[in-house]
BAPA-620198 format. One record per residue (C-alpha): x, y, z. Coordinates in nm, 2 decimals. Layout:
<sites>
<c1->X&c2->Y&c3->Z>
...
</sites>
This chain:
<sites>
<c1->-0.08&c2->-4.40&c3->-1.73>
<c1->-0.26&c2->-4.12&c3->-1.91>
<c1->-0.08&c2->-3.92&c3->-2.17>
<c1->-0.02&c2->-3.55&c3->-2.10>
<c1->-0.26&c2->-3.30&c3->-2.27>
<c1->-0.17&c2->-3.19&c3->-2.61>
<c1->-0.02&c2->-2.84&c3->-2.65>
<c1->-0.26&c2->-2.60&c3->-2.80>
<c1->0.03&c2->-2.44&c3->-2.99>
<c1->0.21&c2->-2.77&c3->-3.08>
<c1->0.14&c2->-2.80&c3->-3.45>
<c1->0.49&c2->-2.67&c3->-3.55>
<c1->0.68&c2->-2.90&c3->-3.31>
<c1->0.78&c2->-3.27&c3->-3.37>
<c1->0.92&c2->-3.34&c3->-3.03>
<c1->0.75&c2->-3.33&c3->-2.68>
<c1->0.86&c2->-3.07&c3->-2.43>
<c1->1.11&c2->-3.20&c3->-2.17>
<c1->0.93&c2->-3.28&c3->-1.85>
<c1->1.16&c2->-3.06&c3->-1.64>
<c1->1.12&c2->-2.78&c3->-1.88>
<c1->0.74&c2->-2.80&c3->-1.85>
<c1->0.76&c2->-2.78&c3->-1.47>
<c1->1.03&c2->-2.50&c3->-1.50>
<c1->0.83&c2->-2.28&c3->-1.73>
<c1->0.49&c2->-2.35&c3->-1.59>
<c1->0.31&c2->-2.06&c3->-1.42>
<c1->-0.02&c2->-2.23&c3->-1.32>
<c1->0.10&c2->-2.27&c3->-0.95>
<c1->0.04&c2->-1.89&c3->-0.92>
<c1->-0.14&c2->-1.74&c3->-1.21>
<c1->-0.44&c2->-1.97&c3->-1.14>
<c1->-0.57&c2->-1.68&c3->-0.93>
<c1->-0.65&c2->-1.49&c3->-1.26>
<c1->-0.92&c2->-1.73&c3->-1.37>
<c1->-1.21&c2->-1.51&c3->-1.30>
<c1->-1.06&c2->-1.22&c3->-1.48>
<c1->-0.94&c2->-1.45&c3->-1.76>
<c1->-1.29&c2->-1.59&c3->-1.82>
<c1->-1.46&c2->-1.26&c3->-1.79>
<c1->-1.25&c2->-1.11&c3->-2.06>
<c1->-1.28&c2->-1.43&c3->-2.28>
<c1->-1.67&c2->-1.40&c3->-2.26>
<c1->-1.66&c2->-1.05&c3->-2.37>
<c1->-1.41&c2->-1.13&c3->-2.64>
<c1->-1.62&c2->-1.41&c3->-2.79>
<c1->-1.93&c2->-1.20&c3->-2.78>
<c1->-1.76&c2->-0.93&c3->-2.96>
<c1->-1.65&c2->-1.19&c3->-3.22>
<c1->-2.01&c2->-1.29&c3->-3.26>
<c1->-2.13&c2->-0.92&c3->-3.28>
<c1->-1.87&c2->-0.85&c3->-3.55>
<c1->-1.96&c2->-1.16&c3->-3.75>
<c1->-1.62&c2->-1.31&c3->-3.70>
<c1->-1.79&c2->-1.61&c3->-3.55>
<c1->-2.16&c2->-1.68&c3->-3.55>
<c1->-2.37&c2->-1.54&c3->-3.26>
<c1->-2.47&c2->-1.91&c3->-3.18>
<c1->-2.10&c2->-2.01&c3->-3.15>
<c1->-2.04&c2->-1.71&c3->-2.93>
<c1->-2.32&c2->-1.81&c3->-2.69>
<c1->-2.20&c2->-2.17&c3->-2.69>
<c1->-1.85&c2->-2.06&c3->-2.60>
<c1->-1.98&c2->-1.83&c3->-2.33>
<c1->-2.19&c2->-2.09&c3->-2.18>
<c1->-1.90&c2->-2.33&c3->-2.18>
<c1->-1.68&c2->-2.07&c3->-2.01>
<c1->-1.94&c2->-2.04&c3->-1.73>
<c1->-1.91&c2->-2.41&c3->-1.68>
<c1->-1.53&c2->-2.40&c3->-1.67>
<c1->-1.56&c2->-2.12&c3->-1.41>
<c1->-1.79&c2->-2.32&c3->-1.18>
<c1->-1.54&c2->-2.60&c3->-1.19>
<c1->-1.27&c2->-2.36&c3->-1.10>
<c1->-1.46&c2->-2.20&c3->-0.82>
<c1->-1.54&c2->-2.55&c3->-0.69>
<c1->-1.18&c2->-2.67&c3->-0.71>
<c1->-1.26&c2->-2.97&c3->-0.93>
<c1->-1.05&c2->-2.88&c3->-1.23>
<c1->-0.71&c2->-3.04&c3->-1.21>
<c1->-0.41&c2->-2.84&c3->-1.29>
<c1->-0.12&c2->-2.97&c3->-1.50>
<c1->0.23&c2->-2.82&c3->-1.58>
<c1->0.18&c2->-2.95&c3->-1.94>
<c1->-0.08&c2->-2.67&c3->-1.98>
<c1->0.15&c2->-2.41&c3->-1.86>
<c1->-0.08&c2->-2.13&c3->-1.74>
<c1->-0.44&c2->-2.04&c3->-1.65>
<c1->-0.53&c2->-1.94&c3->-2.02>
<c1->-0.44&c2->-2.28&c3->-2.15>
<c1->-0.62&c2->-2.46&c3->-1.87>
<c1->-0.94&c2->-2.26&c3->-1.95>
<c1->-0.92&c2->-2.32&c3->-2.32>
<c1->-0.83&c2->-2.69&c3->-2.30>
<c1->-1.11&c2->-2.76&c3->-2.05>
<c1->-1.35&c2->-2.56&c3->-2.27>
<c1->-1.26&c2->-2.78&c3->-2.57>
<c1->-1.33&c2->-3.09&c3->-2.36>
<c1->-1.67&c2->-2.95&c3->-2.27>
<c1->-1.80&c2->-2.81&c3->-2.60>
<c1->-1.58&c2->-2.96&c3->-2.87>
<c1->-1.38&c2->-2.79&c3->-3.16>
<c1->-1.58&c2->-2.47&c3->-3.15>
<c1->-1.38&c2->-2.38&c3->-2.84>
<c1->-1.09&c2->-2.33&c3->-3.08>
<c1->-1.27&c2->-2.03&c3->-3.23>
<c1->-1.24&c2->-1.83&c3->-2.89>
<c1->-0.87&c2->-1.75&c3->-2.96>
<c1->-0.95&c2->-1.58&c3->-3.29>
<c1->-0.81&c2->-1.23&c3->-3.31>
<c1->-0.62&c2->-1.25&c3->-2.98>
<c1->-0.29&c2->-1.38&c3->-2.84>
<c1->-0.19&c2->-1.49&c3->-2.50>
<c1->0.02&c2->-1.17&c3->-2.50>
<c1->-0.27&c2->-0.93&c3->-2.50>
<c1->-0.48&c2->-1.18&c3->-2.31>
<c1->-0.25&c2->-1.20&c3->-2.01>
<c1->-0.20&c2->-0.82&c3->-2.02>
<c1->-0.57&c2->-0.77&c3->-2.01>
<c1->-0.62&c2->-1.03&c3->-1.72>
<c1->-0.35&c2->-0.88&c3->-1.50>
<c1->-0.49&c2->-0.53&c3->-1.54>
<c1->-0.83&c2->-0.64&c3->-1.46>
<c1->-0.70&c2->-0.82&c3->-1.15>
<c1->-0.49&c2->-0.53&c3->-1.03>
<c1->-0.77&c2->-0.29&c3->-1.08>
<c1->-0.97&c2->-0.49&c3->-0.83>
<c1->-0.68&c2->-0.51&c3->-0.59>
<c1->-0.62&c2->-0.13&c3->-0.62>
<c1->-0.98&c2->-0.06&c3->-0.54>
<c1->-0.96&c2->-0.30&c3->-0.24>
<c1->-0.63&c2->-0.14&c3->-0.13>
<c1->-0.82&c2->0.20&c3->-0.14>
<c1->-1.09&c2->0.07&c3->0.08>
<c1->-0.84&c2->-0.08&c3->0.32>
<c1->-0.65&c2->0.26&c3->0.35>
<c1->-0.97&c2->0.43&c3->0.43>
<c1->-1.04&c2->0.18&c3->0.70>
<c1->-0.72&c2->0.24&c3->0.86>
<c1->-0.76&c2->0.62&c3->0.84>
<c1->-1.11&c2->0.60&c3->0.99>
<c1->-0.97&c2->0.42&c3->1.29>
<c1->-0.68&c2->0.66&c3->1.32>
<c1->-0.92&c2->0.94&c3->1.33>
<c1->-1.13&c2->0.78&c3->1.60>
<c1->-0.82&c2->0.72&c3->1.81>
<c1->-0.71&c2->1.07&c3->1.75>
<c1->-1.04&c2->1.22&c3->1.86>
<c1->-1.00&c2->1.07&c3->2.19>
<c1->-0.65&c2->1.22&c3->2.25>
<c1->-0.65&c2->1.57&c3->2.12>
<c1->-0.54&c2->1.70&c3->2.47>
<c1->-0.31&c2->1.40&c3->2.53>
<c1->0.05&c2->1.53&c3->2.52>
<c1->0.37&c2->1.34&c3->2.44>
<c1->0.72&c2->1.46&c3->2.33>
<c1->0.77&c2->1.52&c3->1.96>
<c1->1.11&c2->1.39&c3->1.85>
<c1->1.38&c2->1.49&c3->1.61>
<c1->1.68&c2->1.26&c3->1.60>
<c1->1.48&c2->1.04&c3->1.86>
<c1->1.56&c2->1.32&c3->2.11>
<c1->1.29&c2->1.51&c3->2.29>
<c1->1.22&c2->1.83&c3->2.08>
<c1->0.89&c2->1.98&c3->2.15>
<c1->0.56&c2->1.88&c3->2.32>
<c1->0.28&c2->1.79&c3->2.08>
<c1->-0.07&c2->1.65&c3->2.08>
<c1->-0.09&c2->1.28&c3->2.03>
<c1->-0.38&c2->1.34&c3->1.80>
<c1->-0.15&c2->1.55&c3->1.60>
<c1->0.10&c2->1.28&c3->1.58>
<c1->-0.16&c2->1.03&c3->1.46>
<c1->-0.28&c2->1.28&c3->1.19>
<c1->0.08&c2->1.27&c3->1.05>
<c1->0.01&c2->0.90&c3->0.95>
<c1->-0.34&c2->1.00&c3->0.83>
<c1->-0.17&c2->1.23&c3->0.59>
<c1->0.07&c2->0.97&c3->0.47>
<c1->-0.20&c2->0.73&c3->0.40>
<c1->-0.40&c2->1.00&c3->0.22>
<c1->-0.11&c2->1.04&c3->-0.03>
<c1->-0.10&c2->0.67&c3->-0.07>
<c1->-0.47&c2->0.67&c3->-0.15>
<c1->-0.42&c2->0.95&c3->-0.40>
<c1->-0.13&c2->0.76&c3->-0.57>
<c1->-0.36&c2->0.45&c3->-0.61>
<c1->-0.63&c2->0.67&c3->-0.77>
<c1->-0.39&c2->0.83&c3->-1.00>
<c1->-0.22&c2->0.51&c3->-1.11>
<c1->-0.55&c2->0.35&c3->-1.16>
<c1->-0.62&c2->0.57&c3->-1.46>
<c1->-0.31&c2->0.43&c3->-1.64>
<c1->-0.38&c2->0.09&c3->-1.53>
<c1->-0.74&c2->0.09&c3->-1.66>
<c1->-0.66&c2->0.08&c3->-2.03>
<c1->-0.75&c2->-0.21&c3->-2.26>
<c1->-0.47&c2->-0.42&c3->-2.43>
<c1->-0.71&c2->-0.67&c3->-2.59>
<c1->-0.72&c2->-0.65&c3->-2.96>
<c1->-0.33&c2->-0.59&c3->-2.99>
<c1->-0.30&c2->-0.97&c3->-3.04>
<c1->0.06&c2->-1.09&c3->-3.04>
<c1->0.23&c2->-0.76&c3->-3.12>
<c1->0.10&c2->-0.61&c3->-3.44>
<c1->-0.28&c2->-0.60&c3->-3.40>
<c1->-0.52&c2->-0.83&c3->-3.58>
<c1->-0.66&c2->-0.83&c3->-3.94>
<c1->-1.01&c2->-0.92&c3->-3.81>
<c1->-1.26&c2->-0.64&c3->-3.77>
<c1->-1.27&c2->-0.64&c3->-3.39>
<c1->-1.45&c2->-0.37&c3->-3.19>
<c1->-1.20&c2->-0.28&c3->-2.91>
<c1->-1.42&c2->0.01&c3->-2.80>
<c1->-1.71&c2->-0.21&c3->-2.72>
<c1->-1.48&c2->-0.46&c3->-2.55>
<c1->-1.34&c2->-0.18&c3->-2.34>
<c1->-1.69&c2->-0.06&c3->-2.24>
<c1->-1.80&c2->-0.41&c3->-2.15>
<c1->-1.51&c2->-0.46&c3->-1.93>
<c1->-1.52&c2->-0.11&c3->-1.78>
<c1->-1.19&c2->0.02&c3->-1.91>
<c1->-1.15&c2->0.39&c3->-1.93>
<c1->-0.96&c2->0.37&c3->-2.25>
<c1->-0.77&c2->0.16&c3->-2.50>
<c1->-0.39&c2->0.10&c3->-2.53>
<c1->-0.30&c2->0.29&c3->-2.85>
<c1->0.00&c2->0.10&c3->-2.97>
<c1->-0.01&c2->-0.28&c3->-3.01>
<c1->0.36&c2->-0.32&c3->-2.94>
<c1->0.34&c2->-0.11&c3->-2.61>
<c1->0.02&c2->-0.29&c3->-2.51>
<c1->0.16&c2->-0.63&c3->-2.50>
<c1->0.51&c2->-0.54&c3->-2.35>
<c1->0.40&c2->-0.27&c3->-2.10>
<c1->0.42&c2->-0.35&c3->-1.74>
<c1->0.45&c2->0.01&c3->-1.62>
<c1->0.13&c2->-0.03&c3->-1.44>
<c1->0.27&c2->-0.32&c3->-1.23>
<c1->0.59&c2->-0.12&c3->-1.15>
<c1->0.38&c2->0.19&c3->-1.05>
<c1->0.16&c2->-0.03&c3->-0.82>
<c1->0.46&c2->-0.19&c3->-0.67>
<c1->0.61&c2->0.16&c3->-0.61>
<c1->0.30&c2->0.28&c3->-0.45>
<c1->0.29&c2->-0.04&c3->-0.24>
<c1->0.65&c2->0.02&c3->-0.13>
<c1->0.55&c2->0.36&c3->0.00>
<c1->0.25&c2->0.23&c3->0.18>
<c1->0.46&c2->-0.03&c3->0.35>
<c1->0.73&c2->0.22&c3->0.43>
<c1->0.46&c2->0.43&c3->0.61>
<c1->0.33&c2->0.14&c3->0.80>
<c1->0.69&c2->0.04&c3->0.88>
<c1->0.75&c2->0.38&c3->1.04>
<c1->0.43&c2->0.36&c3->1.24>
<c1->0.53&c2->0.00&c3->1.34>
<c1->0.87&c2->0.12&c3->1.46>
<c1->0.70&c2->0.37&c3->1.68>
<c1->0.46&c2->0.13&c3->1.82>
<c1->0.75&c2->-0.10&c3->1.89>
<c1->0.94&c2->0.18&c3->2.08>
<c1->0.63&c2->0.32&c3->2.25>
<c1->0.52&c2->-0.02&c3->2.39>
<c1->0.86&c2->-0.10&c3->2.54>
<c1->0.91&c2->-0.04&c3->2.92>
<c1->1.17&c2->0.23&c3->2.83>
<c1->0.89&c2->0.44&c3->2.68>
<c1->0.58&c2->0.30&c3->2.83>
<c1->0.36&c2->0.53&c3->2.61>
<c1->0.11&c2->0.25&c3->2.48>
<c1->0.01&c2->-0.10&c3->2.53>
<c1->-0.10&c2->-0.31&c3->2.23>
<c1->-0.39&c2->-0.55&c3->2.25>
<c1->-0.29&c2->-0.91&c3->2.35>
<c1->-0.44&c2->-1.02&c3->2.03>
<c1->-0.15&c2->-0.85&c3->1.83>
<c1->0.13&c2->-0.96&c3->2.05>
<c1->0.31&c2->-1.30&c3->2.14>
<c1->0.51&c2->-1.43&c3->2.43>
<c1->0.85&c2->-1.58&c3->2.48>
<c1->0.92&c2->-1.95&c3->2.49>
<c1->1.17&c2->-1.90&c3->2.78>
<c1->1.08&c2->-1.56&c3->2.94>
<c1->0.73&c2->-1.57&c3->3.09>
<c1->0.71&c2->-1.19&c3->3.15>
<c1->0.75&c2->-1.10&c3->2.78>
<c1->0.48&c2->-0.94&c3->2.56>
<c1->0.63&c2->-0.90&c3->2.22>
<c1->0.50&c2->-0.67&c3->1.95>
<c1->0.53&c2->-0.93&c3->1.69>
<c1->0.27&c2->-0.79&c3->1.45>
<c1->0.44&c2->-0.44&c3->1.41>
<c1->0.77&c2->-0.63&c3->1.39>
<c1->0.64&c2->-0.85&c3->1.11>
<c1->0.51&c2->-0.55&c3->0.92>
<c1->0.84&c2->-0.37&c3->0.95>
<c1->1.00&c2->-0.69&c3->0.82>
<c1->0.77&c2->-0.74&c3->0.53>
<c1->0.85&c2->-0.39&c3->0.41>
<c1->1.17&c2->-0.52&c3->0.29>
<c1->1.02&c2->-0.79&c3->0.07>
<c1->0.77&c2->-0.54&c3->-0.09>
<c1->1.06&c2->-0.30&c3->-0.17>
<c1->1.25&c2->-0.60&c3->-0.30>
<c1->0.95&c2->-0.70&c3->-0.53>
<c1->0.97&c2->-0.34&c3->-0.67>
<c1->1.33&c2->-0.38&c3->-0.75>
<c1->1.27&c2->-0.72&c3->-0.90>
<c1->1.01&c2->-0.58&c3->-1.14>
<c1->1.24&c2->-0.29&c3->-1.25>
<c1->1.52&c2->-0.53&c3->-1.31>
<c1->1.30&c2->-0.76&c3->-1.50>
<c1->1.19&c2->-0.49&c3->-1.74>
<c1->1.51&c2->-0.29&c3->-1.78>
<c1->1.65&c2->-0.49&c3->-2.07>
<c1->1.37&c2->-0.62&c3->-2.27>
<c1->1.34&c2->-0.55&c3->-2.64>
<c1->0.99&c2->-0.49&c3->-2.78>
<c1->0.76&c2->-0.67&c3->-2.77>
<c1->0.66&c2->-0.96&c3->-2.54>
<c1->0.93&c2->-1.17&c3->-2.39>
<c1->0.88&c2->-1.48&c3->-2.17>
<c1->1.09&c2->-1.30&c3->-1.91>
<c1->0.76&c2->-1.12&c3->-1.84>
<c1->0.60&c2->-1.43&c3->-1.68>
<c1->0.81&c2->-1.34&c3->-1.38>
<c1->0.62&c2->-1.02&c3->-1.32>
<c1->0.33&c2->-1.21&c3->-1.14>
<c1->0.49&c2->-1.36&c3->-0.83>
<c1->0.64&c2->-1.02&c3->-0.72>
<c1->0.32&c2->-0.84&c3->-0.79>
<c1->0.09&c2->-1.11&c3->-0.64>
<c1->0.31&c2->-1.11&c3->-0.33>
<c1->0.30&c2->-0.74&c3->-0.30>
<c1->-0.07&c2->-0.73&c3->-0.33>
<c1->-0.11&c2->-1.01&c3->-0.07>
<c1->0.13&c2->-0.84&c3->0.17>
<c1->-0.03&c2->-0.50&c3->0.15>
<c1->-0.37&c2->-0.63&c3->0.19>
<c1->-0.27&c2->-0.82&c3->0.49>
<c1->-0.10&c2->-0.52&c3->0.65>
<c1->-0.41&c2->-0.30&c3->0.59>
<c1->-0.64&c2->-0.56&c3->0.75>
<c1->-0.41&c2->-0.61&c3->1.04>
<c1->-0.38&c2->-0.24&c3->1.11>
<c1->-0.74&c2->-0.17&c3->1.07>
<c1->-0.79&c2->-0.41&c3->1.36>
<c1->-0.48&c2->-0.31&c3->1.56>
<c1->-0.54&c2->0.06&c3->1.59>
<c1->-0.86&c2->0.05&c3->1.79>
<c1->-0.70&c2->-0.16&c3->2.05>
<c1->-0.41&c2->0.08&c3->2.13>
<c1->-0.43&c2->0.17&c3->2.50>
<c1->-0.26&c2->0.51&c3->2.56>
<c1->-0.08&c2->0.59&c3->2.88>
<c1->-0.14&c2->0.97&c3->2.91>
<c1->0.07&c2->1.01&c3->3.23>
<c1->0.37&c2->0.85&c3->3.08>
<c1->0.35&c2->1.05&c3->2.77>
<c1->0.30&c2->1.38&c3->2.96>
<c1->0.59&c2->1.30&c3->3.20>
<c1->0.82&c2->1.23&c3->2.91>
<c1->0.71&c2->1.55&c3->2.74>
<c1->0.85&c2->1.75&c3->3.03>
<c1->1.19&c2->1.60&c3->3.00>
<c1->1.47&c2->1.73&c3->2.78>
<c1->1.39&c2->2.10&c3->2.80>
<c1->1.11&c2->2.08&c3->2.54>
<c1->1.00&c2->2.44&c3->2.61>
<c1->1.34&c2->2.59&c3->2.53>
<c1->1.20&c2->2.71&c3->2.19>
<c1->0.91&c2->2.88&c3->2.36>
<c1->1.16&c2->3.08&c3->2.57>
<c1->1.34&c2->3.18&c3->2.26>
<c1->1.01&c2->3.28&c3->2.10>
<c1->0.93&c2->3.48&c3->2.41>
<c1->1.24&c2->3.68&c3->2.37>
<c1->1.18&c2->3.74&c3->2.00>
<c1->0.84&c2->3.90&c3->2.11>
<c1->1.05&c2->4.14&c3->2.32>
<c1->1.22&c2->4.25&c3->1.99>
<c1->1.54&c2->4.04&c3->2.03>
<c1->1.66&c2->3.89&c3->1.71>
<c1->1.59&c2->3.52&c3->1.69>
<c1->1.97&c2->3.41&c3->1.68>
<c1->2.03&c2->3.62&c3->2.00>
<c1->1.72&c2->3.48&c3->2.17>
<c1->1.84&c2->3.12&c3->2.06>
<c1->2.17&c2->3.18&c3->2.23>
<c1->2.01&c2->3.32&c3->2.56>
<c1->1.78&c2->3.03&c3->2.57>
<c1->2.07&c2->2.79&c3->2.52>
<c1->2.27&c2->2.94&c3->2.80>
<c1->1.97&c2->2.91&c3->3.03>
<c1->1.93&c2->2.55&c3->2.94>
<c1->2.30&c2->2.50&c3->3.03>
<c1->2.22&c2->2.65&c3->3.38>
<c1->1.96&c2->2.39&c3->3.41>
<c1->2.18&c2->2.11&c3->3.31>
<c1->2.44&c2->2.23&c3->3.56>
<c1->2.19&c2->2.26&c3->3.85>
<c1->1.98&c2->1.95&c3->3.75>
<c1->1.67&c2->2.16&c3->3.72>
<c1->1.39&c2->2.18&c3->3.45>
<c1->1.31&c2->2.51&c3->3.29>
<c1->1.00&c2->2.57&c3->3.48>
<c1->1.19&c2->2.51&c3->3.81>
<c1->1.44&c2->2.78&c3->3.74>
<c1->1.36&c2->3.10&c3->3.93>
<c1->1.31&c2->3.43&c3->3.76>
<c1->1.62&c2->3.57&c3->3.93>
<c1->1.83&c2->3.28&c3->3.80>
<c1->1.70&c2->3.35&c3->3.44>
<c1->1.76&c2->3.72&c3->3.48>
<c1->2.13&c2->3.64&c3->3.57>
<c1->2.16&c2->3.53&c3->3.22>
<c1->1.95&c2->3.81&c3->3.07>
<c1->1.77&c2->4.08&c3->3.26>
<c1->1.52&c2->4.14&c3->2.99>
<c1->1.33&c2->3.83&c3->3.10>
<c1->1.03&c2->3.92&c3->3.31>
<c1->0.78&c2->3.75&c3->3.54>
<c1->0.54&c2->3.69&c3->3.25>
<c1->0.79&c2->3.42&c3->3.12>
<c1->0.64&c2->3.15&c3->3.36>
<c1->0.32&c2->3.14&c3->3.17>
<c1->0.49&c2->3.03&c3->2.84>
<c1->0.71&c2->2.75&c3->2.99>
<c1->0.45&c2->2.50&c3->3.07>
<c1->0.39&c2->2.19&c3->2.85>
<c1->0.03&c2->2.28&c3->2.78>
<c1->0.10&c2->2.64&c3->2.69>
<c1->0.38&c2->2.53&c3->2.45>
<c1->0.14&c2->2.29&c3->2.27>
<c1->-0.13&c2->2.56&c3->2.24>
<c1->0.10&c2->2.82&c3->2.13>
<c1->0.14&c2->2.64&c3->1.79>
<c1->-0.17&c2->2.78&c3->1.63>
<c1->-0.04&c2->2.80&c3->1.27>
<c1->-0.22&c2->2.60&c3->1.00>
<c1->-0.10&c2->2.24&c3->1.04>
<c1->0.03&c2->2.30&c3->1.40>
<c1->-0.03&c2->2.11&c3->1.73>
<c1->-0.25&c2->2.35&c3->1.92>
<c1->-0.56&c2->2.18&c3->2.05>
<c1->-0.80&c2->2.40&c3->1.86>
<c1->-0.60&c2->2.37&c3->1.54>
<c1->-0.59&c2->1.99&c3->1.58>
<c1->-0.98&c2->1.98&c3->1.64>
<c1->-1.01&c2->2.17&c3->1.30>
<c1->-0.77&c2->1.93&c3->1.13>
<c1->-0.98&c2->1.63&c3->1.25>
<c1->-1.30&c2->1.79&c3->1.11>
<c1->-1.12&c2->1.85&c3->0.78>
<c1->-0.98&c2->1.50&c3->0.77>
<c1->-1.31&c2->1.35&c3->0.84>
<c1->-1.47&c2->1.54&c3->0.56>
<c1->-1.19&c2->1.42&c3->0.32>
<c1->-1.26&c2->1.06&c3->0.36>
<c1->-1.65&c2->1.08&c3->0.41>
</sites>
C-alpha cells in the first residue's frame, strides 16, 4: 500500500493528520474546477519572480513549463486527486514537484494560499460573470423577438391576480426585458470590484520580497490592486455581491416561470410551451406539465439560500483569513451553475412559446377592464377624478347586477347613473382603444411599444 503524499506544510508537525480529518477538511472534490485559473495565476507569479530577480529567469521558465504539463494532465483527467493534498493548489504544486524536482518549491515564494485562492476565485468568477452577461443578453434577444410578433396581441394586465387593464403582450414581455437589463447592469457594476488583484498580499501582511503587483495585475487583466493585505485575503464581498445579483436574477426568472405555469394551465390557456420543456404524468396520460418553469421556480430557493449561507459564513470572522472561508466555494459554485443553467434553458424555451391570441383577448374583455377608461372619459368632461371614479364604479355595479359587460350597457342605462355621459363614450370602451389610449412613455399603446422595442434593441446591440 502506497503512503499518502507528504504535506507541503508539514515541517512543524510530528504527527500525521487523522484520516477522517483529511477527508473532512479536503476541498478538492469541488475546488478542482479552479485549476485553470490557479495555473494561470501561478505562471504569471513565477515569471514575475524571475523578472524581479527573486528566482532566476531559467527557474521561472522551468516552473512555467512544468505548470503547462500539470494543466495538460488535469485537462485530460489523468491526475489523481487525494484528500491528503487538501485542495487544488496543493495538487498542482505537488505534481509540479514530481515533474520538475525541488525547483518547484520556489513557486510559492512571496505568496500564500490565502492570496492564491483569493486570486483564483476572482479569476473564476470574472469569467462566470462575463458568461452570465452573455446569457442574459441571449434571453433578452429572444424576448424581443417574441415581443416583436405580439405588439398587437392583447391580454389582461393583472393586479392582485385580478383583471385590471388590457395591455399588449409585447409590453408584458418588455417588463421582463427591463428586469434582466437591471440584472445585466448589476453584473457589470460588481465586476469592477471583483476585478481587483489580491496576489502579493501573501498570508495577511504582505511580503518582504520586491514583487511587482502592478505587472501581475496587468498580465492577469485585473483593473486594479487590492490596497490592504488584510482585506485582500479575507474579503469575500465580491462573492456575496455575485450571490445577491444571482438571487435577483433567479427571482426574476421565478416570476416569469410562475406566469408561464399559470398561462399554460387550462384555466388560463394563454400559451403552450414546447414539448421539449415539459413532461408527462406517470399515471395521467393527458397531462403536460410545465416542469422546467417549475424547476426554475424551485431552484430560486437554493440560490437565495446560498446568499444567506455566504452572509452567515462571513458575519463573525475576525481578520484575516479563517478556514471557515473554505465554505464559500460550494454555495458560489452552485449559484453559478444554477444561474448558467437557467439562462441556457430560458434562451431555448422562449422562442418555442406558442401564444393563443384569442384566449388572451377574450380574457382581457372580462372583469370590466375598461372601467378606468370610463373614469378617464368623465375626467375629460371636467369631472374631478374621485367623482368620476365613483360614477364608473356605480356603472360597473349595474353591469354586475344585470350580468353585462361595460360595452354591452346601453347609453340610456349609463345616463341613468350620470346624464353627462354622451354617445362618444362607446369609442373609448373597446379593448383596443383602452390599450392604445396609454400613450405615455413606458405605456402599453401599440405605437409606444413599437418605440420601446426599437430602444431596447439598440440597448443590447
